[in-house]
C-alpha positions as CSV (number, residue, x, y, z in Angstrom):
1,M,0.0,0.0,-0.1
2,S,1.4,3.4,-0.9
3,Y,1.1,6.3,1.3
4,P,0.6,9.8,0.3
5,T,2.3,13.3,1.4
6,I,-0.9,15.4,2.7
7,V,-0.2,19.2,3.0
8,F,-3.2,20.6,5.0
9,S,-3.5,23.8,6.7
10,G,0.1,24.8,6.6
11,R,1.7,21.9,8.0
12,T,3.1,18.7,6.3
13,F,2.1,14.7,6.9
14,T,4.7,12.5,5.6
15,P,4.0,8.8,4.4
16,E,5.1,7.9,7.4
17,W,2.8,9.6,9.8
18,M,-0.2,8.2,7.7
19,Q,1.3,4.3,7.4
20,A,1.7,4.9,11.4
21,E,-1.8,6.6,11.4
22,V,-3.7,3.8,9.5
23,E,-1.7,0.8,11.7
24,R,-2.9,2.5,14.8
25,L,-6.8,2.7,13.8
26,C,-6.2,-1.1,12.2
27,A,-5.5,-2.2,16.1
28,G,-8.0,-0.3,17.2
29,F,-10.6,-1.7,14.8
30,E,-9.3,-5.3,15.9
31,A,-9.3,-4.3,19.5
32,A,-12.7,-3.0,19.4
33,G,-14.1,-6.4,17.4
34,V,-14.8,-4.5,13.9
35,A,-14.8,-8.0,11.8
36,H,-13.7,-8.0,8.4
37,G,-17.2,-6.7,6.2
38,Q,-18.7,-5.1,8.5
39,T,-19.3,-0.7,8.3
40,V,-17.8,1.8,10.3
41,A,-19.1,5.4,9.5
42,V,-17.2,8.9,9.1
43,M,-18.9,12.5,10.0
44,M,-16.2,15.1,9.1
45,R,-14.3,17.7,7.3
46,N,-11.8,17.7,5.2
47,C,-8.7,16.7,7.3
48,P,-5.8,13.9,6.8
49,A,-7.8,12.2,9.6
50,Y,-10.1,11.3,7.1
51,A,-8.0,9.8,4.8
52,A,-6.5,7.8,7.2
53,L,-9.5,6.4,7.8
54,I,-10.6,6.2,4.6
55,L,-7.0,4.0,4.2
56,A,-7.5,1.6,7.6
57,C,-10.9,0.7,6.4
58,R,-9.5,-0.7,3.0
59,R,-6.5,-2.0,4.7
60,A,-9.1,-3.7,7.7
61,G,-11.7,-5.2,5.1
62,I,-14.6,-2.8,6.6
63,Y,-17.0,-0.7,4.6
64,F,-17.2,3.2,5.3
65,V,-20.1,5.3,5.2
66,S,-19.2,9.1,4.8
67,L,-22.0,11.0,6.6
68,N,-22.5,15.1,4.9
69,W,-20.9,17.0,8.2
70,H,-24.1,19.1,7.9
71,C,-26.4,16.2,8.8
72,K,-29.0,16.4,11.5
73,P,-29.9,13.7,14.2
74,P,-32.8,11.9,11.8
75,E,-30.7,11.9,8.7
76,A,-27.6,10.7,10.2
77,A,-29.7,8.4,12.5
78,F,-31.2,6.2,9.3
79,M,-27.9,5.9,7.1
80,L,-26.4,4.7,10.6
81,E,-29.1,2.0,11.1
82,D,-29.2,0.8,7.5
83,S,-25.9,0.1,7.1
84,G,-25.4,-1.4,10.2
85,A,-22.5,0.8,11.2
86,A,-20.6,-0.3,14.6
87,M,-18.7,3.4,14.9
88,L,-18.6,6.7,14.5
89,F,-16.0,8.8,13.8
90,V,-17.1,12.1,13.7
91,H,-15.4,15.6,14.7
92,E,-15.8,16.5,18.3
93,D,-17.4,19.6,17.7
94,L,-20.2,18.4,15.4
95,L,-21.4,15.9,17.8
96,A,-23.4,17.8,19.5
97,Q,-25.1,18.9,16.5
98,V,-25.8,14.7,15.8
99,L,-25.6,13.0,19.0
100,A,-29.2,12.4,19.5
101,G,-29.4,10.6,15.9
102,V,-26.7,8.1,17.0
103,P,-28.0,4.2,17.9
104,A,-26.7,3.5,21.1
105,G,-25.3,0.4,19.5
106,V,-23.2,2.5,17.6
107,A,-19.2,3.8,19.4
108,L,-18.5,7.2,18.9
109,V,-14.6,8.2,18.5
110,A,-14.6,11.7,19.1
111,V,-12.1,13.8,16.3
112,P,-10.5,17.3,17.3
113,A,-11.5,19.3,14.4
114,D,-8.2,21.3,15.7
115,P,-5.8,18.8,17.0
116,A,-3.6,21.8,18.6
117,H,-6.5,22.6,20.6
118,P,-8.9,20.0,21.1
119,L,-12.4,20.6,23.1
120,P,-11.3,20.1,26.7
121,D,-14.3,17.7,28.0
122,A,-14.8,14.0,26.7
123,V,-18.3,13.8,25.4
124,G,-20.1,10.8,26.8
125,R,-19.2,7.6,25.8
126,A,-17.0,9.1,23.0
127,T,-13.2,7.3,22.8
128,R,-10.8,10.1,22.3
129,W,-9.2,9.6,18.7
130,G,-5.7,10.4,20.4
131,D,-6.4,7.4,22.4
132,F,-8.4,5.2,20.1
133,G,-6.0,1.3,19.3
134,V,-2.8,2.8,21.6
135,G,-1.3,0.1,23.0
136,A,-3.2,-2.4,20.8
137,P,-1.9,-5.5,19.2
138,P,-1.3,-5.2,15.8
139,M,-4.2,-6.4,13.2
140,A,-3.8,-9.2,11.3
141,P,-3.7,-9.6,8.2
142,R,-7.2,-9.1,6.4
143,P,-7.7,-9.7,2.9
144,R,-8.5,-5.7,1.9
145,L,-11.2,-4.0,0.3
146,H,-10.5,-2.1,-2.7
147,F,-14.0,-1.1,-2.9
148,G,-14.9,-0.2,0.3
149,S,-17.1,2.9,0.8
150,V,-21.0,3.0,1.1
151,Q,-22.2,6.1,-0.5
152,Y,-25.6,6.9,0.4
153,T,-27.9,8.2,-2.9
154,S,-31.4,8.8,-3.3
155,G,-34.3,8.8,-6.2
156,T,-37.4,10.4,-6.4
157,T,-38.7,8.7,-3.0
158,G,-36.2,10.6,-1.1
159,K,-35.3,7.6,1.1
160,P,-31.0,7.2,1.0
161,K,-30.4,4.5,-0.5
162,G,-26.6,3.0,0.3
163,V,-24.5,1.9,-2.6
164,R,-22.9,-0.9,-1.9
165,R,-20.2,-3.1,-3.7
166,L,-20.6,-6.7,-4.2
167,A,-18.4,-9.0,-3.5
168,L,-15.8,-10.8,-6.3
169,A,-14.9,-13.8,-6.5
170,P,-11.1,-14.4,-6.0
171,E,-9.6,-15.0,-9.4
172,L,-10.8,-11.7,-10.9
173,R,-10.6,-9.6,-8.1
174,D,-6.9,-8.7,-9.4
175,A,-7.9,-7.9,-13.0
176,L,-10.8,-5.9,-12.1
177,E,-8.9,-4.0,-9.9
178,L,-6.4,-3.0,-12.6
179,E,-8.9,-2.0,-14.9
180,S,-10.9,0.1,-12.3
181,R,-7.3,2.0,-11.6
182,R,-6.5,2.6,-15.1
183,I,-10.1,4.1,-15.8
184,G,-9.6,6.3,-12.7
185,R,-6.3,7.4,-13.7
186,I,-8.2,8.0,-17.2
187,A,-10.4,10.1,-15.2
188,S,-8.3,12.2,-12.4
189,G,-4.8,11.8,-14.5
190,I,-2.8,11.2,-11.1
191,A,0.1,9.3,-11.2
192,P,3.1,9.0,-9.4
193,G,4.9,12.0,-8.6
194,V,2.5,14.3,-9.4
195,T,1.0,17.2,-6.9
196,A,-3.2,17.2,-6.5
197,M,-5.6,19.6,-4.7
198,L,-8.7,18.6,-3.1
199,C,-10.7,21.2,-1.7
200,A,-14.1,19.4,-2.2
201,P,-16.0,17.6,0.4
202,I,-14.5,14.1,0.9
203,Y,-17.7,12.8,1.7
204,H,-18.7,13.1,-2.0
205,S,-18.0,10.1,-3.5
206,A,-15.9,11.7,-6.5
207,S,-13.8,13.3,-3.5
208,T,-13.3,10.2,-2.0
209,M,-12.4,8.5,-5.5
210,Y,-10.0,11.2,-6.3
211,L,-8.6,11.0,-2.4
212,V,-7.9,7.1,-2.9
213,Q,-6.2,7.7,-6.4
214,A,-4.1,10.0,-4.8
215,C,-3.0,8.1,-1.8
216,D,-2.6,4.8,-4.2
217,A,0.0,6.9,-6.1
218,G,1.7,8.1,-3.2
219,A,1.2,11.5,-4.8
220,T,1.6,15.1,-2.8
221,L,-2.1,16.3,-1.8
222,I,-2.8,19.6,-1.0
223,L,-6.0,18.8,0.8
224,E,-8.1,21.8,1.8
225,P,-10.6,22.1,4.4
226,A,-13.0,23.9,2.4
227,F,-12.7,25.7,-1.1
228,D,-11.9,29.4,-1.4
229,A,-11.1,31.0,-5.0
230,L,-8.5,33.3,-4.4
231,R,-6.5,30.7,-2.0
232,T,-7.1,28.1,-4.6
233,L,-4.8,30.3,-7.0
234,Q,-2.5,31.4,-4.4
235,L,-2.2,27.1,-3.3
236,I,-1.7,26.2,-7.4
237,E,1.1,29.1,-7.4
238,R,2.8,27.9,-4.1
239,H,3.2,24.0,-4.7
240,A,3.6,24.2,-8.4
241,V,-0.1,22.0,-8.4
242,T,-0.1,19.6,-11.4
243,H,-3.5,18.3,-10.9
244,A,-6.9,19.3,-9.1
245,Y,-10.7,18.3,-8.5
246,L,-12.9,21.1,-9.1
247,V,-16.9,21.5,-9.7
248,P,-18.2,23.9,-12.0
249,T,-19.4,26.0,-8.7
250,M,-16.0,26.6,-8.2
251,Y,-15.3,27.7,-11.7
252,R,-18.0,30.1,-10.9
253,R,-16.3,31.4,-8.3
254,L,-13.0,32.0,-10.1
255,L,-14.2,33.5,-12.7
256,A,-15.9,36.2,-10.2
257,L,-12.8,37.5,-9.0
258,D,-11.3,40.4,-10.5
259,A,-9.5,40.0,-13.3
260,A,-6.5,41.4,-11.8
261,E,-6.8,39.3,-8.8
262,R,-7.0,36.6,-11.7
263,A,-3.7,37.6,-13.4
264,R,-1.7,38.4,-10.0
265,F,-1.6,33.6,-10.2
266,S,0.2,31.6,-12.0
267,V,-1.6,28.1,-13.2
268,A,0.9,27.5,-16.3
269,T,2.1,24.0,-13.8
270,L,-1.6,22.8,-14.3
271,R,-1.7,19.9,-16.4
272,H,-5.0,17.9,-15.6
273,V,-8.0,19.5,-14.0
274,A,-10.9,17.0,-13.6
275,S,-14.8,17.9,-13.1
276,T,-17.3,15.7,-12.2
277,G,-20.4,15.8,-9.8
278,S,-22.9,18.4,-11.8
279,P,-23.7,19.7,-15.5
280,C,-21.0,22.5,-16.7
281,A,-22.9,25.3,-18.5
282,P,-20.4,25.9,-22.1
283,E,-19.7,29.2,-21.4
284,V,-18.0,28.6,-18.3
285,K,-16.1,25.7,-19.8
286,R,-14.9,28.0,-22.7
287,R,-13.8,30.6,-19.9
288,M,-12.1,28.2,-17.6
289,I,-10.6,26.8,-21.0
290,D,-9.2,30.0,-22.3
291,W,-8.0,31.1,-18.7
292,F,-6.5,27.6,-17.7
293,G,-5.4,26.1,-21.0
294,P,-6.7,22.9,-22.0
295,V,-6.4,20.7,-19.3
296,I,-10.2,21.0,-18.1
297,T,-11.5,17.8,-18.4
298,E,-14.8,16.0,-17.4
299,A,-16.1,12.7,-16.5
300,Y,-20.3,11.6,-16.0
301,G,-21.0,8.9,-14.0
302,A,-22.6,8.5,-10.5
303,S,-21.6,6.3,-7.4
304,E,-23.7,3.7,-8.7
305,T,-21.4,3.3,-11.5
306,G,-18.3,4.8,-11.7
307,Y,-17.2,6.6,-14.7
308,V,-18.8,5.9,-18.1
309,T,-18.0,9.3,-19.9
310,F,-14.9,11.1,-20.2
311,I,-13.6,14.2,-22.2
312,D,-10.8,16.1,-22.3
313,S,-10.4,20.2,-23.3
314,P,-9.1,19.3,-27.1
315,T,-12.1,17.0,-27.9
316,W,-14.6,19.1,-25.9
317,L,-13.7,22.4,-27.9
318,E,-14.3,20.3,-31.4
319,N,-17.8,18.7,-29.7
320,P,-19.0,21.6,-27.0
321,G,-21.7,20.4,-24.9
322,S,-20.7,16.6,-24.9
323,V,-19.7,15.2,-21.6
324,G,-17.7,12.7,-23.7
325,Q,-17.5,9.2,-25.1
326,P,-17.5,6.1,-22.7
327,L,-14.6,5.3,-21.0
328,G,-12.9,2.1,-20.9
329,P,-15.2,-0.9,-21.3
330,A,-18.0,1.5,-20.3
331,L,-21.3,0.7,-22.3
332,L,-24.2,3.3,-23.0
333,R,-27.7,2.7,-24.3
334,I,-30.2,5.5,-25.1
335,V,-33.7,4.0,-24.5
336,D,-37.6,5.3,-25.4
337,D,-40.0,4.8,-22.9
338,A,-41.0,1.3,-24.2
339,G,-37.1,0.1,-23.6
340,R,-36.5,0.2,-27.4
341,T,-32.9,1.3,-28.2
342,L,-32.8,4.4,-30.1
343,P,-30.5,5.9,-32.7
344,A,-28.1,8.9,-33.1
345,G,-29.9,11.7,-32.5
346,E,-32.8,10.9,-30.8
347,I,-33.6,11.7,-26.9
348,G,-34.0,8.9,-24.3
349,A,-33.3,7.1,-21.1
350,I,-29.3,7.0,-20.3
351,Y,-28.8,3.7,-19.5
352,V,-25.1,2.6,-18.4
353,R,-22.6,0.1,-17.2
354,Q,-19.3,0.3,-16.3
355,P,-18.0,-3.2,-16.3
356,A,-14.4,-1.8,-14.8
357,M,-16.4,-1.8,-11.3
358,P,-17.8,-4.9,-9.8
359,D,-22.0,-4.8,-9.5
360,F,-24.0,-3.2,-7.0
361,T,-26.7,-3.3,-4.2
362,Y,-28.6,-0.7,-2.8
363,V,-28.0,-1.9,1.5
364,N,-31.9,-3.1,2.3
365,N,-33.3,-2.1,-0.9
366,Q,-32.4,-4.8,-3.5
367,A,-36.1,-3.8,-5.3
368,A,-34.8,-0.7,-6.1
369,R,-31.6,-1.7,-7.1
370,D,-33.8,-4.1,-9.6
371,A,-36.0,-1.8,-10.8
372,M,-33.4,0.2,-12.2
373,E,-32.0,-2.3,-14.6
374,Q,-32.5,-3.4,-18.4
375,D,-30.4,-5.6,-20.2
376,G,-27.8,-5.3,-17.4
377,L,-27.2,-2.1,-18.1
378,V,-28.8,0.5,-15.2
379,A,-30.7,4.1,-15.5
380,L,-28.6,6.8,-13.8
381,G,-31.9,9.3,-14.3
382,D,-30.5,11.2,-16.9
383,V,-32.0,11.6,-20.3
384,G,-30.1,12.5,-23.6
385,Y,-28.6,11.7,-26.7
386,L,-25.4,10.1,-28.6
387,D,-24.2,11.5,-31.8
388,E,-23.4,9.2,-35.0
389,R,-19.5,9.1,-32.8
390,G,-20.7,7.9,-29.9
391,F,-20.4,11.5,-28.0
392,L,-22.8,12.0,-25.0
393,Y,-24.9,14.9,-24.5
394,I,-27.0,15.1,-21.5
395,C,-30.2,17.4,-21.9
396,D,-32.1,16.7,-18.7
397,R,-33.3,14.7,-15.7
398,R,-36.2,12.0,-15.4
399,T,-36.2,12.7,-11.5
400,D,-36.9,16.0,-9.9
401,M,-33.3,16.0,-8.1
402,I,-31.5,18.8,-7.5
403,I,-27.9,18.8,-8.0
404,S,-26.9,22.4,-6.4
405,G,-22.8,23.2,-6.0
406,G,-22.8,19.4,-7.3
407,V,-24.0,18.3,-3.8
408,N,-27.9,15.8,-4.9
409,I,-30.6,17.3,-3.2
410,Y,-33.8,15.1,-3.2
411,P,-37.5,17.4,-3.5
412,A,-39.3,14.7,-2.0
413,E,-37.2,14.6,1.7
414,V,-37.5,17.9,1.9
415,E,-41.2,18.3,1.1
416,S,-41.9,15.7,3.6
417,V,-40.4,17.2,6.2
418,L,-42.1,20.7,5.1
419,Q,-45.8,18.9,4.9
420,G,-45.0,18.6,8.6
421,M,-45.2,21.9,9.5
422,P,-48.4,23.1,11.4
423,G,-50.0,25.8,9.2
424,V,-48.8,23.8,5.7
425,A,-51.2,22.2,3.5
426,D,-49.4,21.2,0.4
427,C,-45.8,22.0,-1.3
428,A,-43.5,21.1,-4.0
429,V,-40.0,21.9,-4.4
430,F,-38.0,22.5,-7.5
431,G,-35.2,23.4,-8.8
432,I,-34.1,26.7,-9.7
433,P,-31.8,28.3,-12.1
434,D,-28.6,29.7,-9.7
435,E,-25.1,31.7,-11.6
436,E,-22.7,30.2,-8.8
437,F,-24.1,26.5,-7.8
438,G,-26.0,25.7,-11.1
439,E,-29.3,24.9,-9.1
440,G,-30.8,26.0,-6.7
441,V,-33.8,25.5,-4.3
442,A,-37.7,26.6,-4.5
443,A,-40.2,26.1,-2.9
444,A,-44.2,26.6,-3.5
445,V,-46.3,26.1,-0.3
446,Q,-50.1,26.0,-0.1
447,L,-51.0,27.2,3.5
448,R,-53.9,26.1,5.2
449,P,-57.2,28.5,5.7
450,G,-56.3,31.0,8.5
451,A,-52.6,30.0,9.1
452,E,-50.0,32.8,8.8
453,L,-46.3,31.8,8.0
454,D,-43.9,33.3,6.0
455,A,-40.8,32.7,4.3
456,A,-38.5,32.9,6.9
457,R,-40.4,30.7,9.3
458,I,-40.7,28.2,7.2
459,Q,-36.5,28.0,6.7
460,A,-36.2,28.2,10.4
461,F,-38.7,25.4,10.3
462,L,-36.8,23.2,8.0
463,R,-33.1,23.5,9.6
464,E,-34.4,22.3,12.7
465,H,-35.2,18.8,10.7
466,I,-32.8,18.8,7.5
467,A,-29.0,20.6,6.6
468,N,-28.9,23.7,5.8
469,F,-27.9,23.5,2.1
470,K,-31.4,21.5,1.5
471,V,-33.3,24.7,2.9
472,P,-35.0,26.8,0.1
473,R,-33.9,30.1,-1.0
474,T,-36.6,30.7,-2.7
475,I,-40.2,30.4,-1.1
476,D,-43.5,31.2,-3.0
477,F,-47.1,31.3,-1.5
478,H,-50.1,30.1,-3.7
479,A,-53.6,30.1,-3.2
480,E,-53.9,26.3,-4.6
481,L,-51.0,24.4,-5.9
482,P,-51.3,23.3,-10.0
483,R,-52.3,19.6,-10.1
484,E,-53.4,16.6,-12.5
485,D,-56.5,14.8,-12.7
486,T,-54.9,12.2,-10.8
487,G,-53.8,14.9,-8.2
488,K,-50.1,15.0,-8.8
489,I,-48.6,18.7,-8.7
490,F,-47.6,20.1,-11.8
491,K,-44.0,20.8,-11.4
492,R,-43.4,21.6,-14.8
493,L,-45.6,24.6,-14.5
494,L,-44.1,26.1,-11.2
495,R,-40.3,25.2,-12.4
496,E,-41.0,26.9,-15.9
497,P,-41.2,30.5,-15.2
498,Y,-37.7,30.4,-13.8
499,W,-36.2,28.1,-16.6
500,R,-38.4,30.3,-19.2
501,D,-35.4,32.3,-20.5
502,Q,-32.9,30.0,-20.0
503,T,-31.0,28.1,-22.6
504,R,-30.2,24.9,-20.5
505,R,-32.8,22.8,-18.5
506,I,-30.4,21.8,-15.4
């Protein structure tokens, strides 16, 4: 196993430091009785300890579940119970935020947000990070999990679904791992000797994959706790960054900087910028290529499938708006509502498969997994078309899912909370254009007769139950919501005024 050099908050964490932390954590897992194939959960901001946990879980043959650190108790409780997590590693300043949702049987390890200044008081039943595994015997060798993450995603029901890779037969494992690494190297560009930067949250599946690629290559990784446009430029120049993971929201914030300020910093060392997670407006991508050079790449895929298409800058300039051609052995098919394969140029549901990744199931929800498959390919909820040369273009989404700043937000989840608020008769949540985040969250609300609520009170109520980034910034009140004869709300009619003058639909 290779170990990276991580630069974080002005400190350098050496491969030797990482190896020692991984060995300590593995010893702690063994001492705590966390067996091969069990699951532990992580709710932390970006930091070197997060990377150490991921590497330790892989070495120990343990699945890890990354929780968004904005989670509130009901959200955390569902994922911890559904995944069967034995332990939760959580930044100590986030414990109070989530503690009420941690099941009694889940062991807690409190990780200092600032190792130099940990909180003075231990938190109840939590073990402190610095004590975990100390003095325990080394972990006995275990089969390693290459595909060891359980990523929680969701669908139109709003119920989170945990994507878990199926175990491979031993005779297939090595070949598939080699192929998946090859695909990952194409998408990320990472190889031994590079200096990579990651400032997106590790809890995103794409960020996790990027981190693992850097670790496997023994690369130098500039890891940031959060994205800041000006600081990103400073660090690229200071550390001669060659590779970076950025998403379209970050592009917009970089481009929003004053031109003179942007010109102060050199980005000439960059050789590969990876981007996934949300659509990038063509005009934004073109401006980034003009600025950074032909180093901007894009990959399309999902937690379920991994990367299935890829496109670099020169190819994109010849095929603007495309998300690329199949990556490696990936399979793509465009299908109509009757399940028939459509010819080039016709829009339909996008079905994909990436044979370089093991098949998957949804934890405790095989029915949902079965429902999305057709002839060995799975639907990701998007619609689009293939041109004559096999380039994929995404036109819209079948579901109502909102992608805001690369984060999936599921309207049904927000609606289910909002419908429980006193005074609310009905509601609909949907995505609207947002210059910074690509899409923003909006809600249309129908009040009960005599109820007196305003947007601020509704937002305050929602913040008590769901992560803040899911709370609609725009709330409109309607005397009656438009409905079909069946009672289903016409979200299309609610969305249309916001999207009418847009050249894109997602």
